[in-house]
KOLDOFI-682568 format. One record per residue: x, y, z of N, C-alpha, C in turn. Coordinates in pm, whole numbers, padded with zeros to 5 digits, always signed. Layout:
N
XYZXYZXYZ...
This chain:
473
-01806-01538+01984-01767-01440+02086-01883-01345+02110-01908-01311+02234-02019-01229+02265-02007-01089+02210-02120-01026+02172-02122-00887+02132-02209-00808+02225-02204-00839+02350-02285-00769+02449-02236-00630+02480-02296-00567+02578-02258-00433+02618-02114-00425+02663-02040-00322+02620-01902-00308+02656-01805-00370+02563-01849-00449+02469-01767-00515+02372-01730-00417+02258-01600-00383+02242-01560-00284+02143-01578-00338+02003-01637-00254+01918-01660-00283+01776-01588-00179+01692-01583-00206+01563-01510-00116+01472-01595-00089+01345-01599+00039+01306-01650+00082+01177-01532+00143+01102-01490+00078+00991-01375+00123+00915-01422+00177+00781-01387+00298+00745-01427+00362+00624-01306+00396+00543-01291+00336+00427-01176+00360+00340-01215+00453+00222-01150+00568+00214-01178+00661+00105-01056+00666+00015-01068+00597-00098-00951+00577-00188-00898+00712-00235-00767+00735-00217-00694+00844-00270-00723+00980-00204-00804+00982-00093-00840+01108-00033-00719+01174+00034-00683+01291-00012-00562+01356+00044-00596+01442+00165-00497+01462+00257-00529+01541+00375-00564+01685+00345-00506+01745+00239-00532+01883+00209-00675+01907+00166-00746+01803+00125-00886+01813+00091-00975+01763+00202-00948+01642+00248-01038+01583+00350-01026+01655+00485-00907+01697+00525-00888+01768+00647-00877+01921+00625-00881+01963+00498-00863+02104+00469-00978+02163+00392-00960+02174+00262-01054+02254+00177-01198+02208+00191-01221+02076+00199-01355+02026+00194-01418+02005+00333-01338+02019+00438-01390+01992+00573-01507+02084+00612-01507+02213+00573-01620+02298+00609-01751+02250+00548-01744+02168+00441-01866+02115+00377-01903+01975+00429-01830+01929+00534-01846+01793+00584-01870+01793+00734-01991+01823+00775-02015+01831+00922-01993+01698+00997-02019+01589+00936-02003+01460+00999-01853+01427+01014-01777+01451+00911-01633+01430+00920-01575+01529+01019-01623+01651+01021-01572+01753+01113-01593+01706+01259-01708+01643+01285-01733+01589+01421-01630+01485+01459-01594+01397+01364-01494+01297+01390-01354+01362+01411-01325+01461+01331-01197+01530+01343-01185+01598+01481-01293+01660+01521-01287+01737+01650-01282+01645+01768-01320+01517+01752-01321+01428+01867-01226+01312+01852-01147+01308+01744-01060+01191+01719-00912+01228+01707-00837+01122+01689-00691+01139+01668-00671+01122+01514-00601+01216+01455-00586+01216+01310-00444+01253+01270-00415+01229+01144-00285+01268+01089-00265+01217+00946-00149+01241+00896-00108+01191+00765-00069+01046+00777-00117+00966+00681-00078+00824+00675+00023+00809+00559+00147+00786+00589+00249+00771+00486+00228+00633+00422+00201+00636+00294+00167+00513+00221+00288+00432+00178+00260+00334+00096+00359+00239+00057+00447+00283-00058+00557+00215-00079+00632+00217-00203+00599+00089-00273+00529+00102-00390+00482+00220-00456+00348+00271-00401+00317+00398-00420+00188+00453-00365+00071+00426-00456+00025+00302-00456-00082+00257-00541-00178+00176-00456-00308+00181-00491-00410+00110-00415-00378-00032-00385-00328-00100-00488-00266-00231-00464-00119-00211-00489-00038-00208-00384-00052-00283-00258-00103-00206-00133-00134-00079-00144-00151-00002-00023-00263-00053+00071-00385-00084+00008-00492-00132+00100-00457-00266+00164-00387-00348+00089-00347-00480+00142-00247-00460+00261-00156-00364+00243-00062-00335+00353-00136-00282+00470-00227-00189+00448-00302-00127+00559-00376-00232+00642-00432-00333+00580-00511-00431+00654-00448-00569+00664-00319-00578+00648-00242-00699+00690-00133-00663+00787-00078-00540+00779+00029-00500+00868+00166-00547+00825+00182-00583+00695+00313-00623+00641+00340-00543+00513+00464-00537+00470+00499-00452+00356+00469-00516+00222+00477-00439+00110+00445-00493-00019+00530-00612-00062+00657-00609-00030+00744-00716-00068+00705-00848+00003+00670-00840+00128+00622-00958+00200+00495-01011+00137+00409-00920+00093+00287-00962+00028+00312-01011-00115+00417-00962-00182+00440-00991-00320+00351-00906-00409+00305-00790-00364+00218-00696-00437+00299-00572-00470+00311-00543-00600+00388-00423-00643+00310-00330-00731+00182-00349-00741+00099-00263-00830-00020-00342-00882-00089-00280-00977-00210-00351-01037-00170-00464-01129-00048-00459-01180-00004-00565-01276+00132-00620-01238+00148-00749-01255+00276-00816-01232+00306-00899-01354+00433-00898-01397+00465-00988-01508+00473-01131-01457+00437-01222-01540+00428-01361-01496+00556-01438-01527+00620-01482-01419+00731-01576-01433+00837-01527-01533+00880-01402-01524+00986-01349-01605+00955-01347-01758+00826-01347-01789+00790-01334-01930+00801-01191-01975+00792-01168-02108+00799-01035-02162+00662-00969-02171+00558-01043-02192+00425-00982-02218+00311-01048-02155+00334-01134-02055+00223-01196-01979+00219-01131-01839+00098-01085-01806+00082-01016-01678-00037-01078-01603-00038-01053-01473-00154-01097-01389-00179-00990-01286-00307-00987-01244-00349-00890-01139-00347-00962-01006-00296-00899-00902-00300-00959-00767-00444-00978-00718-00469-01080-00646-00604-01110-00598-00602-01145-00449-00720-01158-00391-00727-01193-00249-00669-01328-00225-00673-01419-00322-00622-01554-00300-00469-01556-00293-00404-01452-00332-00259-01449-00333-00198-01387-00204-00281-01343-00113-00231-01289+00012-00161-01401+00090-00033-01383+00122+00040-01489+00196+00021-01486+00345-00040-01375+00395-00067-01360+00539-00213-01326+00554-00270-01346+00669-00413-01317+00685-00440-01168+00693-00553-01126+00639-00598-00988+00652-00656-00966+00792-00682-00842+00826-00748-00809+00952-00883-00885+00963-00954-00885+00849-01083-00947+00849-01072-01100+00871-00969-01160+00818-00946-01305+00840-00906-01334+00982-00815-01249+01035-00773-01270+01175-00891-01265+01268-00974-01165+01252-01089-01151+01342-01193-01258+01317-01215-01294+01192-01311-01403+01163-01272-01529+01230-01139-01560+01219-01094-01685+01282-01103-01680+01432-01114-01562+01492-01126-01553+01634-01273-01544+01678-01362-01568+01583-01507-01568+01617-01579-01435+01604-01507-01332+01559-01571-01202+01545-01657-01202+01418-01768-01132+01422-01857-01119+01307-01811-01000+01224-01796-01025+01094-01728-00929+01004-01814-00906+00882-01829-00778+00842-01892-00747+00716-01807-00646+00640-01764-00676+00517-01672-00593+00441-01738-00562+00305-01745-00433+00273-01801-00390+00147-01690-00330+00057-01649-00407-00037-01559-00355-00146-01417-00325-00110-01365-00382-00001-01227-00348+00039-01125-00431-00039-01033-00365-00109-00928-00442-00183-00821-00495-00090-00762-00608-00130-00793-00693-00243-00910-00782-00206-01022-00770-00280-01146-00836-00244-01204-00923-00354-01126-00953-00456-01170-01050-00554-01071-01164-00566-01120-01287-00567-01259-01323-00535-01294-01296-00388-01422-01275-00355-01454-01239-00220-01416-01346-00123-01330-01312-00031-01277-01419+00065-01387-01461+00163-01386-01589+00199-01480-01633+00303-01447-01574+00439-01547-01516+00502-01531-01456+00635-01645-01500+00723-01634-01472+00848-01744-01502+00944-01848-01389+00931-01913-01384+00816-02011-01276+00788-02027-01258+00639-02014-01132+00594-02032-01098+00452-01905-01034+00395-01884-01052+00266-01776-00980+00194-01829-00954+00050-01827-00826+00015-01860-00787-00125-01725-00755-00196-01708-00804-00317-01587-00790-00394-01556-00646-00421-01431-00617-00473-01382-00480-00486-01388-00431-00628-01330-00312-00650-01335-00245-00783-01250-00316-00890-01170-00409-00853-01089-00484-00947-01161-00611-00996-01285-00627-00957-01362-00744-00999-01380-00743-01154-01340-00850-01218-01355-00856-01364-01500-00866-01407-01529-00810-01525-01665-00820-01575-01710-00966-01594-01835-00993-01556-01883-01125-01568-01832-01227-01467-01769-01174-01357-01716-01267-01257-01827-01352-01199-01804-01482-01182-01911-01576-01138-01955-01551-00998-01865-01507-00909-01900-01488-00769-01844-01353-00727-01929-01265-00675-01886-01133-00632-01917-01102-00485-01978-01198-00417-02006-01182-00274-01979-01312-00200-01954-01299-00074-01953-01414+00015-02054-01382+00132-02152-01471+00145-02181-01590+00067-02235-01555-00072-02223-01641-00170-02265-01613-00310-02409-01562-00323-02502-01614-00241-02640-01576-00251-02667-01430-00224-02570-01366-00154-02593-01224-00120-02598-01134-00245-02525-01175-00351-02518-01091-00471-02657-01075-00538-02730-01181-00554-02862-01175-00618-02958-01101-00527-02945-01117-00398-03035-01049-00304-03014-00898-00315-02889-00852-00322-02860-00708-00331-02902-00655-00469-02877-00731-00574-02908-00686-00709-03061-00664-00724-03135-00752-00662-03285-00740-00669-03333-00608-00611-03257-00557-00514-03301-00436-00449-03235-00309-00501-03106-00321-00536-03030-00205-00572-02984-00200-00719-03018-00306-00794-02974-00314-00930-02834-00369-00938-02778-00386-01058-02640-00439-01074-02542-00357-00987-02455-00428-00915-02358-00362-00829-02258-00285-00914-02234-00158-00875-02142-00076-00950-02001-00086-00887-01921-00174-00942-01790-00195-00888-01698-00077-00917-01716-00010-01030-01628+00100-01072-01697+00179-01180-01631+00288-01224-01672+00368-01339-01555+00374-01437-01583+00404-01561-01478+00429-01659-01433+00572-01642-01330+00594-01560-01295+00731-01522-01204+00802-01622-01136+00725-01708-01051+00792-01810-01142+00816-01934-01230+00912-01916-01330+00943-02017-01331+01091-02046-01371+01134-02165-01369+01274-02201-01500+01345-02162-01612+01274-02152-01738+01337-02115-01752+01338-01967-01734+01460-01912-01725+01467-01765-01858+01475-01695-01960+01535-01757-02090+01550-01689-02147+01414-01651-02149+01322-01747-02205+01186-01718-02114+01111-01625-01982+01132-01637-01887+01067-01550-01919+01106-01402-01937+01238-01379-01962+01276-01242-02092+01213-01189-02194+01210-01273-02319+01144-01230-02295+00996-01200-02210+00931-01278-02181+00791-01254-02105+00770-01122-02009+00859-01095-01935+00847-00968-02029+00864-00850-02119+00963-00856-02210+00986-00745-02305+00867-00728-02357+00815-00837-02448+00704-00833-02383+00582-00772-02255+00557-00808-02178+00447-00754-02161+00462-00606-02118+00582-00561-02092+00606-00421-02218+00591-00340-02326+00649-00387-02453+00637-00313-02506+00494-00305-02485+00417-00411-02524+00275-00404-02445+00198-00300-02311+00218-00304-02226+00151-00206-02266+00177-00063-02290+00304-00032-02326+00340+00106-02467+00297+00139-02560+00299+00042-02694+00252+00074-02694+00103+00106-02613+00025+00033-02599-00114+00065-02539-00136+00203-02432-00053+00231-02367-00062+00359-02465-00035+00474-02545+00069+00457-02644+00103+00561-02736-00019+00592-02785-00080+00483-02877-00193+00504-02803-00305+00578-02686-00341+00528-02616-00455+00586-02576-00426+00731-02543-00298+00758-02505-00263+00896-02620-00291+00995-02743-00276+00952-02857-00294+01045-02897-00440+01062-02833-00530+00987-02878-00670+00996-02839-00736+01125-02727-00691+01181-02686-00750+01311-02583-00657+01374-02545-00684+01498-02443-00599+01561-02305-00655+01527-02255-00604+01413-02126-00654+01366-02015-00617+01463-01919-00705+01478-01797-00673+01553-01711-00577+01469-01702-00604+01338-01623-00521+01251-01703-00500+01121-01717-00373+01081-01786-00341+00957-01693-00247+00880-01669-00277+00754-01573-00199+00673-01634-00170+00535-01616-00046+00489-01657-00009+00352-01542+00065+00285-01518+00032+00157-01424+00101+00076-01498+00176-00033-01459+00303-00056-01518+00380-00164-01412+00428-00263-01424+00380-00388-01329+00419-00492-01364+00548-00560-01485+00601-00537-01527+00722-00604-01438+00840-00578-01382+00852-00456-01292+00961-00425-01171+00960-00517-01117+00841-00544-01004+00829-00634-01046+00871-00776-01160+00825-00821-01204+00853-00958-01227+01002-00976-01279+01069-00874-01304+01216-00882-01172+01285-00901-01071+01252-00823-00945+01325-00833-00877+01299-00971-00881+01176-01017-00820+01146-01148-00891+01221-01260-01022+01232-01252-01098+01284-01367-01122+01436-01364-01111+01497-01246-01151+01639-01230-01049+01729-01168-00930+01681-01136-00830+01769-01068-00799+01894-01140-00789+01888-01273-00758+02012-01346-00866+02115-01342-00984+02072-01307-01099+02165-01297-01105+02230-01162-01066+02162-01050-01087+02223-00919-00958+02258-00845-00843+02217-00896-00716+02246-00826-00639+02355-00901-00630+02472-00842-00557+02583-00910-00411+02556-00936-00348+02457-00877-00209+02427-00897-00190+02339-01018-00298+02286-01076-00283+02203-01201-00253+02294-01317-00162+02249-01404-00114+02331-01513-00225+02371-01614-00338+02295-01618-00448+02327-01710-00569+02386-01642-00554+02423-01516-00668+02482-01448-00710+02614-01505-00844+02635-01517-00895+02762-01567-01003+02810-01470-00985+02924-01415-01081+02980-01322-01218+02995-01390-01325+02963-01317-01460+02981-01366-01513+02869-01449-01445+02758-01457-01494+02645-01533-01616+02579-01462-01698+02500-01537-01819+02450-01477-01799+02346-01365-01676+02291-01354-01654+02190-01249-01564+02243-01139-01558+02372-01123-01465+02431-01027-01491+02389-00883-01615+02360-00850-01649+02324-00713-01697+02180-00699-01657+02103-00802-01705+01959-00801-01652+01881-00683-01530+01915-00635-01471+01846-00525-01550+01870-00396-01590+01992-00370-01674+02021-00252-01810+01954-00266-01867+01954-00386-01998+01893-00407-01992+01744-00379-01887+01677-00431-01879+01533-00412-01847+01497-00267-01749+01563-00207-01716+01532-00069-01834+01561+00027-01923+01654-00006-02039+01677+00071-02131+01553+00066-02142+01494-00057-02221+01372-00069-02162+01258+00007-02032+01243+00003-01965+01139+00079-01991+01158+00229-01984+01285+00271-02005+01316+00417-02148+01280+00459-02244+01309+00373-02382+01271+00408-02395+01119+00420-02330+01044+00334-02335+00900+00344-02267+00847+00467-02153+00907+00504-02087+00871+00627-02175+00903+00746-02242+01017+00742-02332+01055+00852-02440+00953+00879-02498+00898+00770-02603+00801+00791-02549+00677+00859-02422+00634+00824-02365+00520+00893-02338+00554+01038-02289+00675+01063-02257+00712+01201-02381+00713+01289-02494+00741+01230-02618+00748+01305-02659+00607+01358-02593+00502+01307-02629+00370+01343-02537+00308+01448-02428+00375+01483-02332+00316+01575-02363+00358+01719-02302+00286+01815-02316+00316+01954-02182+00354+02011-02175+00384+02141-02054+00431+02201-01948+00322+02220-01983+00200+02191-01884+00091+02194-01815+00076+02058-01853+00156+01959-01798+00141+01824-01692+00245+01795-01569+00202+01771-01461+00285+01731-01469+00310+01576-01448+00432+01533-01451+00463+01393-01310+00489+01342-01279+00427+01234-01152+00448+01163-01182+00499+01026-01117+00609+00982-01127+00657+00847-00986+00662+00791-00965+00606+00672-00829+00605+00616-00832+00615+00465-00724+00664+00410-00703+00660+00267-00569+00591+00236-00566+00523+00124-00450+00442+00091-00331+00523+00043-00359+00643-00007-00256+00739-00051-00324+00869-00081-00251+00973-00119-00312+01097-00156-00320+01115-00304-00351+01237-00345-00364+01268-00488-00311+01410-00513-00250+01427-00631-00198+01559-00665-00198+01574-00815-00185+01698-00867-00192+01719-01009-00081+01647-01084-00112+01591-01201-00014+01525-01284+00054+01628-01374+00191+01623-01380+00262+01713-01467+00273+01657-01611+00269+01524-01623+00280+01462-01755+00328+01318-01742+00371+01264-01852+00425+01127-01857+00566+01124-01918+00656+01058-01858+00793+01034-01912+00793+00904-01979+00839+00905-02108+00834+00781-02190+00959+00694-02160+00945+00607-02063+01057+00529-02019+01118+00437-02123+01034+00367-02195+01089+00273-02294+01150+00348-02414+01093+00462-02449+01149+00540-02559+01285+00591-02515+01297+00631-02390+01425+00675-02338+01528+00561-02335+01484+00445-02298+01571+00327-02298+01618+00292-02435+01533+00315-02540+01573+00298-02676+01686+00397-02712+01662+00523-02678+01759+00629-02709+01895+00605-02644+01894+00542-02525+02015+00518-02451+02079+00383-02484+02016+00305-02572+02076+00179-02617+02047+00063-02528+01961+00073-02431+01927-00038-02344+01819-00130-02410+01733-00072-02487+01621-00140-02550+01630-00125-02699+01618-00237-02775+01636-00234-02918+01504-00262-02989+01467-00176-03083+01349-00197-03166+01393-00214-03309+01336-00317-03377+01384-00348-03511+01349-00238-03614+01238-00171-03598+01200-00060-03689+01106+00037-03616+01097+00158-03665+01012+00259-03598+00867+00212-03592+00794+00262-03490+00658+00225-03471+00572+00349-03457+00443+00341-03484+00351+00455-03468+00346+00500-03324+00317+00630-03306+00308+00687-03171+00203+00613-03087+00240+00584-02966+00149+00515-02873+00151+00365-02881+00245+00306-02952+00249+00163-02962+00293+00100-02829+00211+00012-02775+00251-00055-02651+00377-00144-02674+00459-00156-02570+00578-00237-02587+00545-00378-02628+00430-00429-02577+00390-00569-02607+00366-00588-02756+00337-00479-02829+00310-00488-02976+00422-00433-03058+00532-00400-02996+00648-00342-03068+00742-00455-03110+00814-00434-03225+00912-00534-03272+01043-00526-03191+01043-00576-03071+01160-00571-02984+01262-00676-03031+01383-00632-03039+01494-00730-03064+01554-00763-02929+01505-00873-02870+01543-00907-02732+01690-00953-02729+01747-00994-02839+01887-01036-02837+01979-00918-02816+01930-00795-02840+02013-00674-02824+01956-00580-02716+01863-00634-02635+01800-00557-02528+01855-00599-02393+01897-00501-02312+01948-00533-02176+01850-00492-02071+01769-00387-02095+01674-00331-01993+01547-00289-02069+01432-00318-02009+01305-00260-02059+01225-00222-01942+01113-00147-01969+01035-00095-01858+00884-00113-01885+00806-00078-01781+00662-00079-01790+00607+00051-01734+00497+00097-01789+00438+00222-01745+00346+00210-01626+00294+00326-01587+00206+00335-01472+00239+00451-01383+00207+00446-01258+00240+00552-01164+00388+00560-01136+00458+00453-01161+00599+00449-01155+00654+00360-01261+00781+00360-01287+00844+00278-01391+00892+00152-01327+00845+00039-01376+00901-00092-01338+01007-00126-01438+01129-00149-01392+01242-00175-01481+01293-00319-01462+01325-00382-01574+01363-00523-01573+01491-00542-01653+01581-00624-01600+01700-00664-01673+01674-00791-01754+01725-00796-01875+01701-00912-01960+01815-01011-01943+01800-01098-01848+01912-01182-01800+01903-01321-01862+02017-01363-01914+02027-01498-01975+02005-01605-01867+01918-01696-01898+01883-01803-01802+01764-01772-01717+01720-01644-01722+01603-01602-01645+01491-01566-01742+01522-01473-01834+01422-01431-01935+01431-01525-02051+01320-01535-02135+01316-01629-02247+01427-01606-02347+01462-01478-02374+01566-01445-02467+01669-01352-02404+01715-01389-02285+01807-01303-02210+01934-01275-02283+01980-01147-02278+02102-01107-02342+02217-01075-02249+02185-01054-02121+02290-01017-02021+02330-01145-01945+02460-01165-01938+02511-01267-01846+02489-01217-01706+02456-01301-01610+02435-01258-01471+02552-01170-01421+02674-01205-01461+02790-01128-01414+02792-00988-01470+02721-00959-01579+02719-00825-01638+02618-00733-01575+02523-00790-01501+02414-00708-01445+02464-00595-01356+02557-00617-01262+02598-00504-01174+02656-00385-01256+02731-00409-01361+02784-00301-01442+02674-00222-01514+02583-00302-01575+02470-00239-01648+02382-00162-01550+02359-00220-01434+02277-00154-01334+02339-00021-01293+02469-00019-01267+02534+00104-01225+02527+00214-01335+02545+00171-01459+02532+00268-01572+02391+00318-01583+02294+00229-01567+02156+00266-01576+02120+00369-01469+02164+00349-01347+02139+00440-01238+02199+00579-01267+02319+00582-01322+02379+00711-01355+02301+00782-01466+02256+00706-01564+02178+00768-01672+02041+00817-01626+01977+00740-01540+01848+00782-01485+01863+00911-01403+01969+00921-01326+01993+01039-01239+02016+01165-01326+02063+01147-01449+02094+01260-01535+01977+01304-01623+01862+01239-01617+01749+01276-01701+01707+01420-01676+01704+01504-01778+01650+01636-01756+01497+01638-01768+01437+01740-01708+01293+01756-01722+01256+01824-01849+01127+01847-01871+01081+01915-01992+01134+02055-02001+01166+02114-01886+01218+02255-01882+01367+02260-01884+01433+02143-01895+01578+02141-01898+01640+02126-01758+01564+02148-01653+01612+02130-01518+01605+01981-01483+01681+01935-01382+01678+01793-01345+01535+01743-01323+01499+01628-01375+01362+01573-01358+01343+01523-01214+01451+01486-01151+01450+01420-01019+01395+01281-01029+01481+01186-01038+01445+01046-01048+01495+00971-00924+01399+00908-00855+01431+00828-00741+01417+00680-00777+01521+00601-00754+01517+00462-00789+01530+00377-00663+01441+00278-00652+01435+00186-00537+01464+00045-00583+01533-00027-00499+01553-00170-00521+01464-00248-00423+01367-00326-00475+01279-00397-00384+01350-00474-00271+01466-00530-00303+01539-00609-00203+01596-00524-00091+01601-00392-00114+01655-00302-00014+01547-00233+00067+01426-00221+00017+01322-00146+00085+01220-00234+00157+01217-00364+00128+01118-00451+00194+01185-00554+00282+01112-00597+00384+01167-00701+00473+01182-00835+00406+01090-00864+00316+01099-00984+00230+01060-00945+00088+01096-01023-00010+01058-01000-00149+01000-01128-00205+00868-01127-00226+00798-01243-00275+00736-01211-00412+00684-01315-00474+00609-01289-00598+00697-01257-00717+00657-01161-00797+00723-01126-00918+00756-00974-00922+00861-00936-00846+00885-00792-00837+00964-00739-00958+00957-00604-00984+01051-00549-01082+01191-00553-01023+01286-00544-01112+01426-00535-01063+01455-00401-00997+01400-00294-01054+01413-00161-00999+01278-00085-01014+01257+00009-00926+01134+00092-00929+01177+00236-00938+01128+00312-01036+01169+00452-01054+01050+00547-01046+01070+00653-00961+00970+00760-00951+01024+00881-01025+00940+00947-01102+00981+01061-01182+00921+01192-01127+01005+01292-01109+00958+01425-01068+00877+01424-00943+00924+01353-00840+00856+01345-00712+00714+01293-00728+00702+01193-00817+00575+01126-00845+00481+01202-00938+00509+01327-00972+00419+01407-01049+00421+01365-01197+00520+01291-01240+00528+01241-01378+00500+01092-01373+00400+01050-01449+00378+00907-01468+00483+00849-01559+00488+00715-01561+00575+00646-01657+00491+00597-01771+00529+00634-01893+00458+00588-02013+00543+00473-02076+00485+00359-02088+00554+00245-02145+00550+00235-02297+00461+00312-02360+00443+00305-02504+00557+00374-02577+00563+00346-02707+00670+00391-02791+00622+00474-02910+00716+00535-02982+00688+00605-03109+00647+00752-03091+00654+00806-02971+00610+00945-02951+00718+01043-02999+00676+01163-03043+00777+01261-03094+00860+01324-02983+00827+01297-02858+00902+01351-02746+00902+01255-02632+00992+01271-02537+00997+01188-02418+00899+01234-02314+00842+01354-02332+00758+01417-02234+00616+01436-02286+00522+01360-02236+00384+01370-02278+00309+01455-02180+00229+01545-02232+00144+01627-02145+00027+01550-02089-00021+01454-02163-00135+01373-02124-00091+01227-02096-00174+01157-02027-00146+01012-01997-00159+00932-02130-00073+00840-02151-00078+00762-02278-00183+00653-02275-00255+00634-02167-00356+00529-02161-00497+00589-02140-00511+00721-02158-00643+00781-02146-00639+00905-02059-00741+00994-02066-00740+01121-01991-00722+01093-01838-00637+01172-01777-00608+01157-01636-00544+01288-01587-00601+01342-01481-00555+01471-01430-00455+01457-01312-00455+01339-01250-00389+01330-01119-00294+01209-01113-00203+01223-01021-00116+01111-00982-00128+01093-00832-00064+00993-00779-00073+00963-00638+00042+01032-00557+00008+01073-00436+00110+01124-00346+00126+01025-00232+00231+01046-00159+00261+00956-00046+00175+00982+00074+00104+01092+00078+00032+01134+00199-00120+01103+00191-00156+00990+00254-00298+00962+00277-00338+01019+00415-00452+00969+00462-00500+01017+00594-00540+00903+00686-00535+00927+00814-00594+00835+00909-00670+00916+01013-00775+00858+01066-00849+00919+01175-00904+00807+01260-00883+00815+01390-00942+00723+01486-01031+00798+01584-01158+00762+01582-01252+00833+01671-01311+00728+01767-01290+00750+01893-01345+00661+02000-01445+00745+02077-01574+00710+02069-01678+00789+02141-01653+00798+02290-01572+00705+02344-01550+00705+02490-01426+00789+02527-01357+00845+02427-01240+00924+02452-01256+01067+02412-01280+01091+02283-01306+01224+02225-01196+01327+02267-01077+01303+02220-00968+01391+02254-00906+01455+02128-00987+01520+02044-00946+01565+01916-00810+01627+01909-00724+01569+01834-00584+01613+01820-00523+01556+01694-00416+01621+01649-00343+01574+01534-00207+01524+01582-00162+01407+01533-00033+01356+01568+00052+01345+01443+00181+01314+01461+00276+01311+01347+00234+01205+01251+00286+01215+01126+00259+01117+01022+00296+00976+01071+00211+00883+01033+00233+00740+01073+00243+00652+00951+00316+00544+00954+00326+00455+00839+00206+00367+00825+00161+00344+00700+00042+00270+00674+00041+00128+00731+00160+00070+00749+00176-00062+00804+00131-00069+00945+00114+00045+01011+00075+00048+01155-00077+00040+01176-00156+00047+01074-00300+00053+01090-00354-00076+01156-00318-00192+01099-00374-00318+01152-00339-00343+01298-00212-00331+01341-00182-00351+01483-00254-00250+01570-00273-00128+01524-00344-00025+01604-00491-00063+01623-00556-00112+01515-00695-00147+01526-00712-00273+01612-00622-00367+01602-00627-00486+01687-00614-00443+01833-00526-00354+01862-00505-00303+01996-00633-00236+02049-00695-00158+01967-00816-00085+02009-00933-00185+02037-00934-00296+01963-01035-00397+01977-01005-00492+02096-00887-00474+02154-00849-00561+02264-00806-00698+02217-00758-00707+02097-00716-00834+02038-00566-00850+02033-00512-00968+02059-00369-00992+02047-00318-00960+01902-00196-00914+01893-00137-00883+01763-00046-00998+01724-00077-01063+01610+00005-01176+01563+00152-01139+01545+00240-01236+01568+00385-01208+01562+00434-01175+01426+00365-01212+01317+00418-01184+01183+00400-01040+01140+00318-00963+01210+00285-00827+01175+00407-00736+01193+00439-00657+01089+00561-00574+01092+00535-00436+01153+00409-00390+01148+00377-00259+01201+00369-00258+01352+00355-00138+01406+00346-00120+01550+00223-00033+01583+00178-00039+01705+00061+00043+01747+00102+00188+01741+00019+00271+01678+00045+00414+01669+00059+00476+01808+00155+00561+01826+00177+00625+01960+00054+00711+01999+00017+00698+02124-00090+00781+02176-00230+00732+02144-00240+00616+02075-00373+00560+02053-00384+00427+02129-00460+00433+02236-00472+00318+02323-00616+00290+02355-00653+00164+02376-00789+00135+02407-00827+00177+02551-00958+00207+02570-01004+00242+02703-01041+00111+02770-01046+00113+02903-01082-00009+02975-01219-00051+02937-01237-00183+02917-01365-00233+02878-01459-00245+02998-01587-00220+02970-01686-00241+03074-01728-00386+03072-01805-00428+03170-01844-00569+03177-01936-00605+03060-01922-00722+03005-02002-00766+02891-02105-00871+02936
């Protein structure tokens, strides 16, 4: 397909976990390049997925279908109704084509840097660099494979991620900055290699900064202390991100539409609720003998013959019924499940918070919230304290309420409010519109590129965002 004059192109920038109150609020005065996009583009809150996690959220954003249709419910899925076998979703498990695949198949030239789900790097009509979920020692991290060695020779080993649940914050911040600067430096070089129809970059550093430093820069965090050495780290980092974005923007022309989005937002973590310990106390989960504090469920002496429900930790609680004929040692007859489910819902609704007030537990059934349910979903999904409380799957703690994350230091949880911004140099009508669902991103971008929207896509074109008439090519 021709890329001559008048042919609309796309630059998509994904900032993981960037919340509107920081990107469009507190940090915007430090971000002149983002401010230029805000003043000339259409922006708003992007309501993310259930659950609000990078996987499935990025996949939903760039396929236009919901998590159930994708079969993606988080970073981990239990394998075939087992008790302790899990797998991570990958690019090969996508049941529908991504935006990059759709456009590649239509002859558009595509370059994608680190956009999840990106491992293994999918073949596209151009380049694809794998994402932050790439396992250590992965044999192939780019498409085409030869690109990896070429980039490493110039930029050193590719920094897929940092160890963000760490206690030493000074080095962690330096690592986050180095990773972000490397990603954008590579993007700048790749962008200049040809006139891409679609160029996309994902940056996970924004997410890592919020998880590791929120208690230092957010006065609403329970552990915030005024005057600490990292009080302005969020402005410092977002300024660096803005400088990187600015260098990319200097390379585009007036035929290039810019999209900036985040998969979800970020907010201070209140603590962790010990879901499996609570299930033990309520008689749903049976342990043969007491265990040391912090024992993972996978290493606990579970008596499955006396267990009806168990859970898994993370940003939300994944709850599973132990059903005879489905699980290896199922204890519930299928006919018993509705009664146990109803009792479980009543008990969850009655959970008090650490202060004795209601914790506020929202429970979702995947079969009721998604258009389809594929893969290996949990039976129920539970959010604690309006998402401010993580789910701790480990056992043996002296309380149901942990102040810290049970899997390592973490200051933040995810919120439902991400961001979107669409900047068209040929329109420049800076305005804010109402919150839009994340599933609408792909059909909106296809519309802006003048491309037909496939019938399987569940999202719709965002209101008020329309393409301008194309000039002759």
